C-alpha positions as CSV (number, residue, x, y, z in Angstrom):
1,M,178.7,67.3,-105.9
2,H,175.2,65.9,-106.6
3,D,174.1,64.8,-110.1
4,N,170.9,65.8,-111.8
5,W,168.8,63.0,-110.3
6,Q,165.3,64.1,-109.1
7,P,162.6,62.2,-107.3
8,G,159.4,61.3,-109.0
9,A,155.8,60.5,-108.0
10,W,156.5,57.0,-106.7
11,P,159.6,56.5,-104.5
12,I,159.9,52.8,-105.5
13,L,160.4,53.9,-109.1
14,D,163.0,56.6,-108.3
15,Y,165.9,54.8,-109.9
16,D,169.3,56.7,-109.5
17,A,171.9,55.4,-111.9
18,S,174.8,56.8,-109.9
19,R,177.5,54.1,-109.3
20,K,178.7,55.5,-106.0
21,A,176.7,55.5,-102.8
22,L,177.5,57.1,-99.4
23,I,178.1,53.8,-97.8
24,E,179.9,51.2,-100.0
25,P,180.0,47.5,-99.1
26,Q,183.7,47.2,-98.6
27,Y,183.3,49.5,-95.6
28,E,181.0,46.9,-94.0
29,S,182.8,43.7,-94.9
30,G,185.7,44.3,-92.5
31,A,189.2,42.8,-92.7
32,D,190.8,41.7,-95.9
33,V,190.2,38.0,-96.3
34,A,191.4,35.6,-99.1
35,I,188.4,33.5,-100.1
36,P,187.5,31.6,-103.3
37,E,185.9,33.5,-106.1
38,C,183.2,30.8,-106.6
39,C,180.4,31.1,-104.1
40,V,177.3,29.2,-103.0
41,V,174.6,31.4,-101.6
42,C,172.7,28.9,-99.4
43,F,169.4,29.4,-97.6
44,F,169.6,26.1,-95.7
45,S,170.8,27.1,-92.2
46,D,170.2,23.5,-90.9
47,Q,172.5,22.0,-93.5
48,I,175.2,24.6,-93.0
49,A,175.1,23.9,-89.3
50,L,175.4,20.2,-90.0
51,L,178.3,20.7,-92.4
52,A,180.1,22.7,-89.7
53,Q,179.5,20.0,-87.1
54,E,180.8,17.3,-89.6
55,G,183.9,19.3,-90.2
56,Q,183.1,19.7,-93.9
57,V,183.4,23.5,-93.8
58,R,185.6,26.0,-92.0
59,Q,184.7,29.5,-91.2
60,V,187.0,32.2,-92.7
61,A,185.1,35.4,-92.1
62,A,181.9,36.8,-90.5
63,L,179.5,39.4,-91.7
64,R,177.5,41.3,-89.2
65,S,174.0,42.8,-89.0
66,E,171.5,43.5,-86.2
67,S,170.3,39.9,-86.7
68,G,173.7,38.8,-85.5
69,E,176.7,37.2,-87.1
70,H,176.6,35.8,-90.6
71,P,179.5,33.3,-91.0
72,V,181.3,32.9,-94.3
73,Y,182.7,29.3,-94.8
74,L,184.9,27.4,-97.2
75,L,183.5,24.1,-98.5
76,A,185.8,21.6,-100.2
77,R,184.4,20.1,-103.4
78,N,186.2,17.9,-106.0
79,G,189.6,19.1,-104.9
80,C,188.6,22.7,-104.9
81,E,187.1,25.1,-102.4
82,V,184.1,27.3,-102.7
83,T,182.8,30.0,-100.5
84,L,179.5,29.3,-98.7
85,F,177.3,31.6,-96.7
86,H,173.7,32.1,-95.7
87,P,172.3,35.4,-96.9
88,G,169.5,35.8,-94.4
89,V,165.8,35.9,-95.3
90,G,164.2,38.6,-97.4
91,A,165.5,40.7,-100.2
92,P,167.1,43.6,-98.3
93,L,169.3,41.5,-96.1
94,A,170.2,39.0,-98.8
95,A,171.2,41.8,-101.2
96,G,173.2,43.5,-98.6
97,L,175.2,40.4,-97.6
98,L,175.7,39.5,-101.2
99,E,177.2,43.0,-101.7
100,E,179.6,42.4,-98.8
101,V,180.7,39.0,-100.1
102,I,181.4,40.5,-103.6
103,A,183.5,43.1,-101.8
104,L,185.4,40.3,-100.1
105,G,186.4,38.9,-103.5
106,C,183.7,36.5,-104.7
107,N,182.6,37.0,-108.3
108,R,180.7,33.8,-109.4
109,F,177.6,32.8,-107.6
110,V,175.0,30.0,-107.5
111,V,172.0,30.3,-105.1
112,C,170.3,27.3,-103.7
113,G,167.0,27.4,-101.7
114,G,163.4,26.4,-101.6
115,A,160.3,28.0,-103.0
116,G,156.5,27.7,-102.7
117,V,154.9,26.2,-105.8
118,L,152.1,27.8,-107.8
119,D,151.2,24.5,-109.5
120,R,150.3,21.5,-107.3
121,A,151.6,19.1,-110.1
122,I,155.2,20.2,-109.1
123,S,156.2,17.6,-106.6
124,R,157.8,18.4,-103.3
125,G,161.6,18.4,-103.9
126,H,161.4,18.9,-107.7
127,L,164.1,21.3,-108.9
128,L,163.2,24.6,-110.4
129,V,165.7,26.9,-112.2
130,P,164.5,30.5,-112.5
131,K,165.4,32.2,-115.7
132,T,163.6,35.4,-114.7
133,A,162.0,36.8,-111.6
134,V,159.0,39.1,-111.3
135,R,160.1,42.1,-109.3
136,D,157.4,42.3,-106.6
137,E,159.8,43.4,-104.0
138,G,161.6,46.7,-103.3
139,T,165.3,46.1,-103.3
140,S,165.9,45.4,-107.0
141,Y,164.6,48.9,-107.9
142,H,167.6,50.5,-106.2
143,Y,169.9,48.6,-108.6
144,L,168.2,48.5,-111.9
145,P,165.7,50.8,-113.8
146,P,162.0,49.8,-113.3
147,S,160.9,46.8,-115.2
148,R,158.5,43.9,-114.6
149,E,161.2,41.2,-114.5
150,V,164.9,40.7,-114.0
151,S,166.9,37.8,-115.4
152,A,169.5,35.4,-114.0
153,S,172.9,35.5,-115.6
154,P,172.9,33.4,-118.8
155,E,176.2,31.8,-118.0
156,A,175.1,30.9,-114.5
157,L,171.9,29.5,-115.9
158,A,173.8,27.4,-118.4
159,S,176.2,26.1,-115.8
160,I,173.4,25.0,-113.4
161,E,171.4,23.3,-116.2
162,G,174.6,21.6,-117.4
163,V,175.4,20.1,-114.0
164,L,171.8,18.9,-113.7
165,A,171.9,17.4,-117.1
166,Q,175.2,15.6,-116.5
167,R,173.6,13.9,-113.4
168,G,170.4,13.1,-115.1
169,I,168.4,15.2,-112.7
170,A,165.0,16.6,-113.9
171,S,164.3,20.3,-113.5
172,L,162.0,22.9,-114.8
173,R,163.2,26.2,-116.2
174,T,160.7,28.8,-115.0
175,K,159.8,32.3,-114.0
176,T,159.7,33.0,-110.3
177,W,157.7,35.5,-108.3
178,T,159.7,37.4,-105.8
179,T,157.6,39.1,-103.0
180,D,158.4,40.9,-99.8
181,A,155.1,39.9,-98.1
182,L,154.6,36.3,-97.5
183,Y,151.4,37.0,-95.7
184,R,150.0,38.9,-98.6
185,E,150.1,36.1,-101.2
186,T,146.4,36.5,-102.0
187,A,144.4,34.2,-104.3
188,A,144.1,36.9,-106.9
189,R,147.8,37.7,-106.9
190,I,148.7,34.0,-107.0
191,A,146.4,33.5,-110.0
192,A,147.9,36.5,-111.8
193,R,151.4,35.4,-111.3
194,R,150.6,31.9,-112.4
195,A,148.9,33.3,-115.5
196,E,152.1,35.2,-116.5
197,G,154.2,32.1,-116.2
198,C,155.5,31.9,-112.6
199,L,155.7,28.4,-111.2
200,C,157.1,29.3,-107.8
201,V,157.3,32.1,-105.3
202,E,160.1,33.2,-103.0
203,M,161.5,36.3,-101.4
204,E,165.0,37.0,-102.8
205,C,165.7,36.1,-106.4
206,A,164.8,39.3,-108.0
207,A,167.0,41.3,-105.6
208,L,170.0,38.9,-106.0
209,F,169.7,38.9,-109.8
210,A,169.6,42.7,-109.7
211,V,172.7,43.1,-107.5
212,A,174.6,40.7,-109.7
213,Q,173.7,42.7,-112.8
214,F,174.7,45.9,-111.2
215,R,178.0,44.6,-110.0
216,G,178.7,42.7,-113.2
217,V,179.0,39.2,-111.7
218,P,177.3,36.0,-112.9
219,L,174.6,34.6,-110.6
220,G,171.9,32.0,-111.0
221,A,169.6,30.0,-108.7
222,V,168.4,26.5,-108.3
223,L,165.4,26.0,-106.0
224,Y,163.4,23.0,-104.9
225,G,159.6,22.8,-104.8
226,G,158.4,23.3,-101.3
227,D,155.0,24.2,-99.9
228,D,152.0,24.4,-102.2
229,V,150.2,27.8,-102.4
230,S,148.2,26.9,-105.6
231,G,145.0,25.8,-103.9
232,D,142.3,27.2,-101.7
233,V,144.2,26.1,-98.6
234,W,148.0,26.4,-97.9
235,D,149.7,23.0,-98.0
236,R,152.9,23.0,-96.0
237,R,154.0,19.6,-97.4
238,D,156.6,19.4,-94.7
239,W,159.0,21.0,-97.2
240,I,161.6,22.0,-94.7
241,D,162.2,18.3,-93.7
242,Q,163.6,17.5,-97.2
243,H,167.1,17.0,-95.7
244,D,168.6,14.9,-98.4
245,V,167.4,17.2,-101.2
246,R,168.8,20.2,-99.3
247,R,172.2,18.7,-98.8
248,Q,172.5,17.5,-102.4
249,L,171.4,20.9,-103.7
250,I,174.4,22.5,-101.9
251,Y,176.8,20.1,-103.7
252,L,175.0,20.7,-107.0
253,A,175.3,24.5,-106.5
254,A,179.0,24.2,-105.6
255,D,179.7,22.2,-108.8
256,A,177.8,24.7,-110.9
257,A,179.7,27.6,-109.3
258,L,183.0,25.9,-110.0
259,N,182.0,25.4,-113.6
260,L,181.5,29.1,-114.1
């Protein structure tokens, strides 16, 4: 039996509040697996591969998409274990894999990744903690009613900032710009996002925040300043080569997840 939902003029704004979908994530996540409730959503594939080579993580499950297999690992940290997985790149895949990991049993999340900076004064490797994300992508509109922004979970935000403060690590609380189109970050759009308070740009936060709100789980993110898109010319700043920052950010995210 269908509810009274009707499409409107713009499909992206056609929010349907129904809690049940035709395909639910537990159907995709496969076998029943016992994994820790605390989870690090990590965008650093290089560091995950190194952790596996070093024997610091062990695989306990695998999610699957047309991109291939997406392993789910356990990472030991301070006498505890946390779940660790790479969510893929882009809002749709990241949201879908987050759904499946929630279905597996995880319910507390900290995301770690990198982001382009919209202010050249933000040094490469400086940490950014998004409080809100501008919803310039499509996935979040399937989870929450239309709005300009979506917020990180307050408890996850507090946990991340608490861990950083304990270690004396400087960070900036900010608004982030989530976009689907990395090759359409035009000068006018960059200027507009910067004017409304965004200090960085990435492709997944708004969707991940929205899924977390819809599913009722805490989720926050900590990012590091990467390439610079604030000027007339794109500055790569060799941001992917920040191996020490990327590794330490995984551990910081794990500690923040465990504190939730």
